[in-house]
C-alpha distance (Angstrom), angle and dihedral (degrees) to the residues before:
residue distance angle dihedral
M1 . . .
P2 3.78 . .
Y3 3.84 96.8 .
I4 3.79 130.9 62.7
L5 3.80 133.5 175.7
I6 3.78 121.8 -152.8
S7 3.78 125.7 -176.5
T8 3.77 144.9 171.3
Q9 3.77 138.1 -177.9
I10 3.82 113.3 -97.6
R11 3.79 91.2 -124.0
L12 3.83 88.8 52.4
E13 3.81 100.2 51.7
T14 3.81 88.1 138.8
G15 3.82 90.9 60.3
P16 2.90 174.7 -68.9
T17 3.79 98.9 122.3
N18 3.80 125.4 -162.7
V19 3.79 106.7 -134.5
G20 3.79 107.3 174.0
D21 3.76 151.4 -17.1
E22 3.78 130.9 -107.2
D23 3.83 91.4 -81.0
S24 3.82 95.8 52.5
D25 3.80 121.3 126.1
P26 3.83 105.8 -82.7
A27 3.82 92.0 -148.8
V28 3.82 91.9 56.4
M29 3.81 91.9 44.9
N30 3.82 90.0 50.2
Y31 3.83 90.8 48.8
L32 3.82 89.7 52.8
G33 3.81 91.7 47.2
A34 3.80 89.7 -122.4
R35 3.77 123.7 167.8
K36 3.79 123.7 -147.8
M37 3.80 114.1 -123.3
T38 3.79 136.9 174.9
M39 3.79 113.2 -150.1
L40 3.79 117.8 -139.2
G41 3.80 109.5 -88.6
N42 3.83 95.5 19.0
N43 3.79 123.0 109.9
F44 3.82 92.6 -155.2
S45 3.79 137.3 63.0
E46 3.80 131.2 -124.1
Y47 3.79 134.2 -167.3
H48 3.82 118.8 -122.6
V49 3.80 136.6 -175.3
D50 3.80 126.6 -167.6
E51 3.82 92.7 -132.6
P52 3.82 124.3 99.4
P53 3.82 118.9 -102.8
R54 3.83 92.7 -104.6
M55 3.80 91.3 62.2
V56 3.81 91.9 45.4
L57 3.82 90.8 50.0
N58 3.82 90.2 50.5
K59 3.81 91.5 51.2
L60 3.80 92.8 47.7
E61 3.81 91.3 49.9
Q62 3.82 89.1 55.3
I63 3.82 89.8 60.9
G64 3.79 95.7 46.2
F65 3.81 106.0 -87.3
R66 3.80 120.6 134.4
V67 3.79 129.3 -168.5
L68 3.80 113.3 -105.4
T69 3.78 98.0 178.4
M70 3.78 143.7 -16.2
T71 3.80 130.0 -156.9
G72 3.76 144.1 164.6
V73 3.79 118.6 -120.1
G74 3.78 110.4 -172.0
Q75 3.80 104.4 -56.4
T76 3.82 93.5 -17.0
L77 3.81 129.7 95.7
V78 3.82 114.4 -150.7
W79 3.81 130.8 -170.1
C80 3.82 124.6 -169.6
L81 3.79 114.6 -155.4
H82 3.80 132.7 -175.2
R83 3.77 137.0 -168.3
D84 3.76 126.8 -169.5
A85 3.80 115.1 -99.9
E86 3.77 112.7 -99.5
């Protein structure tokens, strides 16, 4: 998948970081060391890492992703990244 969203809560800028949903590329999630979790009350899963967003962004850049945009939504920071299709 050429796109990925990562996010974190503003008060948690040191981690954890949400790095994908249940349909995310397993190879990328494995590379990031992400673990799949389902939060109580949700009917979907998300991938999380304990690292801060800066470290996740650095790792994703190393495998060809680049930041397209970043925004704040309420108390959440969100980055959209893209990498060219192989």
